[in-house]
MARBA-3410 file (N, C-alpha, C, O; in Angstrom, 1 decimal):
97
68.6,-87.9,25.2,68.5,-89.1,26.0,67.4,-89.0,27.1,66.8,-90.0,27.5 ~ 67.2,-87.8,27.5,66.1,-87.6,28.5,64.7,-87.9,28.0,63.8,-88.3,28.8 ~ 64.5,-87.7,26.7,63.2,-87.9,26.1,62.8,-89.4,26.2,61.6,-89.7,26.4 ~ 63.8,-90.3,26.0,63.5,-91.7,26.1,64.0,-92.4,27.3,64.1,-93.6,27.4 ~ 64.3,-91.6,28.4,64.9,-92.2,29.6,64.0,-93.2,30.3,64.5,-94.1,30.9
62.7,-93.1,30.2,61.8,-94.1,30.8,61.2,-95.1,29.9,60.2,-95.7,30.2 ~ 61.9,-95.3,28.7,61.4,-96.3,27.7,62.4,-97.3,27.5,63.6,-97.2,27.9 ~ 62.0,-98.4,26.7,63.0,-99.4,26.4,64.0,-99.0,25.3,64.9,-99.7,25.0 ~ 63.8,-97.8,24.8,64.7,-97.3,23.7,65.8,-96.5,24.3,66.6,-96.0,23.5 ~ 65.9,-96.3,25.6,66.9,-95.5,26.2,68.3,-95.8,25.8,69.2,-95.0,25.7
68.6,-97.1,25.6,69.9,-97.6,25.2,70.2,-97.3,23.7,71.4,-97.4,23.3 ~ 69.3,-97.0,22.9,69.4,-96.9,21.5,69.3,-95.5,20.9,69.2,-95.3,19.7 ~ 69.4,-94.5,21.8,69.1,-93.1,21.4,70.1,-92.7,20.3,69.8,-92.1,19.3 ~ 71.4,-92.9,20.6,72.4,-92.5,19.6,72.3,-93.2,18.3,72.6,-92.6,17.2 ~ 72.0,-94.4,18.3,71.8,-95.2,17.0,70.6,-94.6,16.3,70.7,-94.4,15.1
69.5,-94.4,17.0,68.3,-93.9,16.3,68.6,-92.5,15.8,68.1,-92.2,14.7 ~ 69.3,-91.7,16.6,69.6,-90.3,16.1,70.5,-90.3,14.8,70.2,-89.6,13.9 ~ 71.4,-91.2,14.8,72.3,-91.3,13.6,71.5,-91.8,12.4,71.7,-91.2,11.3 ~ 70.7,-92.8,12.6,69.9,-93.3,11.4,68.9,-92.2,10.9,68.8,-92.1,9.7 ~ 68.2,-91.5,11.8,67.3,-90.5,11.4,68.0,-89.4,10.7,67.5,-88.8,9.7
69.2,-89.0,11.2,69.9,-87.9,10.6,70.4,-88.3,9.2,70.2,-87.5,8.3 ~ 70.9,-89.5,9.1,71.3,-89.9,7.7,70.1,-90.0,6.8,70.2,-89.6,5.6 ~ 69.0,-90.5,7.2,67.8,-90.6,6.4,67.3,-89.3,6.0,67.0,-89.1,4.8 ~ 67.3,-88.3,6.9,66.9,-87.0,6.5,67.8,-86.3,5.6,67.4,-85.6,4.7 ~ 69.1,-86.4,5.8,70.1,-85.8,4.9,70.0,-86.5,3.5,70.0,-85.7,2.5
69.8,-87.8,3.4,69.6,-88.4,2.1,68.4,-88.0,1.4,68.3,-87.8,0.2 ~ 67.3,-87.8,2.2,66.1,-87.3,1.6,66.3,-85.9,1.0,65.8,-85.6,-0.1 ~ 67.0,-85.0,1.7,67.2,-83.7,1.2,68.1,-83.7,-0.1,67.8,-83.0,-1.1 ~ 69.2,-84.5,-0.1,70.0,-84.6,-1.3,69.3,-85.2,-2.4,69.5,-84.8,-3.6 ~ 68.5,-86.3,-2.2,67.7,-86.9,-3.2,66.7,-86.0,-3.8,66.4,-86.0,-5.0
66.0,-85.2,-3.0,65.1,-84.2,-3.4,65.7,-83.2,-4.3,65.2,-82.8,-5.3 ~ 66.9,-82.7,-3.9,67.6,-81.7,-4.7,68.0,-82.2,-6.0,67.9,-81.6,-7.1 ~ 68.6,-83.5,-6.0,68.9,-84.1,-7.2,67.7,-84.4,-8.1,67.8,-84.3,-9.3 ~ 66.6,-84.7,-7.5,65.4,-84.9,-8.2,64.9,-83.7,-8.9,64.3,-83.8,-10.0 ~ 65.0,-82.5,-8.3,64.6,-81.3,-9.0,65.5,-81.0,-10.2,65.0,-80.6,-11.2
66.8,-81.2,-10.0,67.7,-81.0,-11.1,67.4,-82.0,-12.2,67.3,-81.7,-13.4 ~ 67.2,-83.3,-11.9,66.8,-84.3,-12.8,65.5,-84.0,-13.5,65.3,-84.3,-14.7 ~ 64.6,-83.4,-12.8,63.3,-83.1,-13.4,63.4,-82.0,-14.5,62.9,-82.2,-15.6 ~ 64.2,-81.0,-14.2,64.5,-80.0,-15.2,65.3,-80.5,-16.4,65.2,-80.0,-17.5 ~ 66.2,-81.4,-16.1,67.1,-82.0,-17.2,66.4,-83.0,-18.0,66.5,-83.0,-19.3
65.6,-83.9,-17.4,65.1,-85.0,-18.1,63.5,-85.1,-18.1,62.9,-85.8,-18.9 ~ 62.9,-84.3,-17.3,61.5,-84.2,-17.3,60.8,-85.4,-16.5,59.6,-85.6,-16.6 ~ 61.6,-86.1,-15.7,61.1,-87.2,-14.9,61.1,-86.9,-13.4,61.9,-86.2,-12.9 ~ 60.0,-87.3,-12.8,59.8,-87.1,-11.4,60.2,-88.3,-10.5,59.9,-88.4,-9.3 ~ 60.9,-89.2,-11.1,61.3,-90.5,-10.4,62.1,-90.2,-9.1,61.7,-90.8,-8.1
63.1,-89.4,-9.2,63.9,-89.2,-8.0,63.2,-88.4,-6.9,63.4,-88.7,-5.7 ~ 62.3,-87.5,-7.3,61.5,-86.8,-6.3,60.5,-87.8,-5.6,60.3,-87.7,-4.4 ~ 60.0,-88.7,-6.4,59.1,-89.7,-5.8,59.8,-90.6,-4.8,59.3,-90.8,-3.7 ~ 61.1,-91.0,-5.1,61.9,-91.8,-4.2,62.2,-91.0,-2.9,62.3,-91.5,-1.8 ~ 62.5,-89.7,-3.1,62.8,-88.8,-2.0,61.6,-88.7,-1.1,61.7,-88.7,0.2
60.4,-88.6,-1.7,59.2,-88.5,-0.8,59.0,-89.8,0.0,58.5,-89.8,1.1 ~ 59.3,-91.0,-0.6,59.2,-92.2,0.1,60.1,-92.3,1.3,59.8,-92.7,2.4 ~ 61.4,-91.9,1.0,62.4,-91.9,2.1,62.0,-90.9,3.2,62.2,-91.2,4.4 ~ 61.5,-89.7,2.8,61.1,-88.8,3.8,59.9,-89.2,4.6,59.9,-89.0,5.8 ~ 58.9,-89.9,4.0,57.8,-90.4,4.7,58.2,-91.5,5.7,57.7,-91.6,6.8
59.2,-92.3,5.3,59.7,-93.4,6.2,60.4,-92.7,7.4,60.3,-93.2,8.5 ~ 61.2,-91.7,7.1,61.8,-91.0,8.2,60.8,-90.4,9.2,61.0,-90.5,10.4 ~ 59.8,-89.7,8.7,58.7,-89.2,9.5,58.0,-90.3,10.3,57.6,-90.1,11.5 ~ 57.8,-91.4,9.7,57.2,-92.5,10.4,58.0,-93.0,11.5,57.5,-93.4,12.6 ~ 59.3,-93.1,11.3,60.2,-93.4,12.4,60.2,-92.4,13.6,60.2,-92.8,14.7
60.1,-91.1,13.2,59.9,-90.1,14.2,58.6,-90.2,15.0,58.5,-90.1,16.2 ~ 57.5,-90.6,14.2,56.2,-90.8,14.9,56.3,-91.9,15.9,55.8,-91.8,17.0 ~ 57.0,-93.0,15.5,57.2,-94.1,16.4,57.9,-93.7,17.7,57.4,-94.0,18.8 ~ 59.0,-92.9,17.6,59.7,-92.5,18.7,58.9,-91.6,19.6,58.9,-91.7,20.8 ~ 58.1,-90.7,19.0,57.2,-89.8,19.8,56.1,-90.6,20.5,55.8,-90.3,21.6
55.6,-91.6,19.8,54.6,-92.4,20.4,55.1,-93.2,21.6,54.5,-93.2,22.7 ~ 56.3,-93.8,21.5,56.9,-94.5,22.6,57.2,-93.6,23.8,57.0,-94.0,24.9 ~ 57.7,-92.4,23.5,58.0,-91.4,24.5,56.8,-90.7,25.1,56.9,-89.9,26.0 ~ 55.6,-91.0,24.5,54.3,-90.4,24.9,54.4,-88.9,24.8,53.8,-88.2,25.6 ~ 55.0,-88.4,23.7,55.1,-87.0,23.4,54.1,-86.7,22.3,54.5,-86.6,21.1
52.8,-86.7,22.6,51.8,-86.5,21.6,51.8,-85.2,20.9,51.5,-85.0,19.8 ~ 52.2,-84.1,21.7,52.3,-82.8,21.0,53.4,-82.8,20.0,53.3,-82.1,19.0 ~ 54.5,-83.4,20.3,55.6,-83.5,19.3,55.2,-84.3,18.1,55.6,-84.0,17.0 ~ 54.4,-85.3,18.3,53.9,-86.1,17.1,53.0,-85.3,16.3,53.0,-85.4,15.1 ~ 52.2,-84.5,16.9,51.2,-83.6,16.2,51.9,-82.6,15.3,51.4,-82.3,14.3
53.1,-82.2,15.7,53.8,-81.2,14.9,54.3,-81.9,13.6,54.5,-81.2,12.6 ~ 54.5,-83.2,13.6,55.0,-83.9,12.4,53.9,-84.1,11.4,54.2,-84.4,10.2 ~ 52.7,-84.1,11.8,51.6,-84.4,10.8,51.5,-83.6,9.6,51.4,-84.1,8.5 ~ 51.7,-82.2,9.6,51.7,-81.5,8.3,52.8,-81.9,7.4,52.6,-81.9,6.2 ~ 54.0,-82.2,8.0,55.1,-82.6,7.1,54.8,-83.9,6.5,55.1,-84.1,5.3
54.2,-84.8,7.2,53.9,-86.1,6.7,52.9,-86.0,5.6,53.0,-86.7,4.6 ~ 51.9,-85.2,5.8,50.8,-85.0,4.8,51.4,-84.3,3.5,51.0,-84.7,2.4 ~ 52.4,-83.4,3.6,53.0,-82.9,2.5,53.8,-83.9,1.7,53.8,-83.9,0.5 ~ 54.5,-84.8,2.4,55.2,-85.9,1.8,54.3,-86.8,1.0,54.6,-87.3,-0.1 ~ 53.2,-87.1,1.6,52.2,-88.0,1.0,51.7,-87.3,-0.3,51.5,-88.0,-1.3
51.4,-86.0,-0.2,50.9,-85.3,-1.4,52.0,-85.3,-2.5,51.7,-85.5,-3.6 ~ 53.2,-85.1,-2.1,54.3,-85.1,-3.1,54.5,-86.5,-3.7,54.7,-86.6,-4.9 ~ 54.3,-87.5,-2.9,54.4,-88.8,-3.4,53.3,-89.1,-4.4,53.6,-89.7,-5.5 ~ 52.1,-88.6,-4.1,51.0,-88.8,-5.0,51.2,-88.1,-6.3,50.9,-88.6,-7.4 ~ 51.7,-86.8,-6.2,51.9,-86.0,-7.4,53.0,-86.4,-8.3,53.1,-86.0,-9.5
54.0,-87.2,-7.8,55.1,-87.5,-8.6,55.2,-89.0,-8.9,56.3,-89.5,-9.2 ~ 54.1,-89.7,-8.8,54.1,-91.1,-9.1,54.6,-91.3,-10.5,54.1,-90.7,-11.5 ~ 55.6,-92.2,-10.7,56.2,-92.4,-12.1,55.1,-93.0,-13.0,54.4,-93.9,-12.6 ~ 55.0,-92.4,-14.1,54.0,-92.8,-15.1,54.6,-93.8,-16.1,55.7,-93.7,-16.5 ~ 53.9,-94.9,-16.4,54.3,-95.9,-17.4,53.9,-95.4,-18.7,52.7,-94.9,-18.9
54.7,-95.5,-19.7,54.4,-95.1,-21.0,53.7,-96.3,-21.8,54.2,-97.4,-21.7 ~ 52.7,-96.0,-22.5,52.0,-97.1,-23.3,52.5,-97.1,-24.7,52.0,-97.9,-25.5
END
């Protein structure tokens, strides 16, 4: 709560924390299920969706860091975001002709 104490988000810290936590947990479970599904069926569809959800979570974290003016904290997130974008690009579902 101290991180956002001087922002308009100070009243919503617990809601934001809960949403980010759920999104990050879902990303991890979906990625694990995607790896199992990849080895079972050869499809990267679930991994692709996990990367989208992970990128959305990181984007929400970027927003919070920007509002709190914690630029160093936002800079730490950049490599993770780039890895998620790379994973998204590498696992784009292919359409069969």
